[in-house]
C-alpha positions in Angstrom: 5.8 7.1 -4.9 3.3 9.3 -3.2 -0.3 8.1 -3.0 -2.6 10.1 -5.2 -5.4 9.6 -7.7 -2.9 10.5 -10.5 -0.4 7.8 -9.6 -3.1 5.2 -9.2 -4.6 5.9 -12.6 -1.2 5.8 -14.3 0.3 3.0 -12.2 1.0 0.7 -15.1 3.0 3.4 -16.9 4.9 4.4 -13.7 5.8 0.7 -13.0 6.9 0.2 -16.6 9.1 3.3 -16.5 10.6 2.3 -13.2 11.4 -1.1 -14.6 12.8 0.3 -17.9 15.2 2.6 -16.0 15.9 -0.1 -13.4 14.7 2.1 -10.5 13.6 0.4 -7.3 10.4 2.1 -6.1 8.3 1.8 -3.0 4.6 2.5 -3.5 1.7 3.2 -1.0 -0.8 0.6 -2.2 -0.7 -3.2 -2.7 -2.1 -2.9 -6.2 1.2 -1.4 -7.5 3.0 -4.5 -6.3 0.4 -6.9 -7.8 0.9 -5.0 -11.1 4.7 -5.5 -11.0 6.1 -2.8 -8.6 8.9 -3.7 -6.2 7.3 -3.1 -2.9 4.6 -1.2 -1.0 4.3 0.1 2.5 1.1 1.9 3.4 -2.1 1.8 5.4 -4.2 -1.3 5.5 -7.2 -0.1 3.4 -9.5 -2.9 4.8 -8.8 -1.6 8.3 -9.5 2.0 7.1 -12.9 0.9 5.7 -13.6 -0.9 8.9 -12.9 2.3 10.9 -15.1 4.3 8.5 -17.9 1.9 8.9 -17.8 2.2 12.7 -18.1 6.0 12.4 -21.1 5.6 10.1 -22.6 3.3 12.7 -22.0 5.8 15.5 -23.6 8.6 13.5 -26.6 6.5 12.6 -27.0 5.7 16.3 -27.3 9.4 17.0 -23.8 10.7 17.8 -23.0 14.1 16.3 -20.2 13.8 13.7 -18.5 16.9 15.2 -18.2 15.1 18.5 -16.3 12.1 17.0 -12.5 12.2 17.3 -10.2 12.2 14.4 -8.5 8.8 13.9 -5.1 8.0 12.5 -4.3 4.7 10.7 -3.2 2.0 13.1 -2.3 -0.8 10.7 0.3 -0.7 7.9 1.2 -3.4 5.4 4.6 -4.2 3.8 4.4 -6.2 0.5 7.4 -7.3 -1.5 7.5 -8.6 -5.1 10.6 -10.9 -5.3 10.1 -11.4 -9.0 10.5 -7.7 -9.7 13.5 -7.5 -7.3 15.2 -10.3 -9.3 14.4 -8.5 -12.6 16.0 -5.3 -11.2 19.1 -7.3 -10.1 18.3 -6.8 -6.4 18.5 -9.3 -3.6 16.0 -8.6 -0.8 17.5 -9.6 2.6 15.8 -12.4 4.5 14.7 -10.2 7.5 12.5 -7.9 5.4 11.0 -10.9 3.7 10.1 -12.4 7.1 8.7 -9.1 8.4 6.6 -8.5 5.3 2.8 -9.0 5.4 2.9 -10.5 1.9 5.7 -11.7 -0.4 4.9 -12.2 -4.1 7.2 -14.7 -5.8 
């Protein structure tokens, strides 16, 4: 599921439809998994906010915004909901569970 304002606003409906049709789905944000989605893999939003704050600090200290380099995300998070996997009849292998940043049971 692509990240967009539309999918975030309608995430409960999207998750319910995926569950009803027994479709495994991977989302971009943690909140989808908290609300019952199967798994998410996406940027670490806390890290993104931290990077933004460092840019604000640099601008307030006098650097010109046009002189600041464009930054790419550096941290990504994998979150798996085992309860949803079980409801879909899926078995998540042990290795992805070990590599996940968070596993919801």
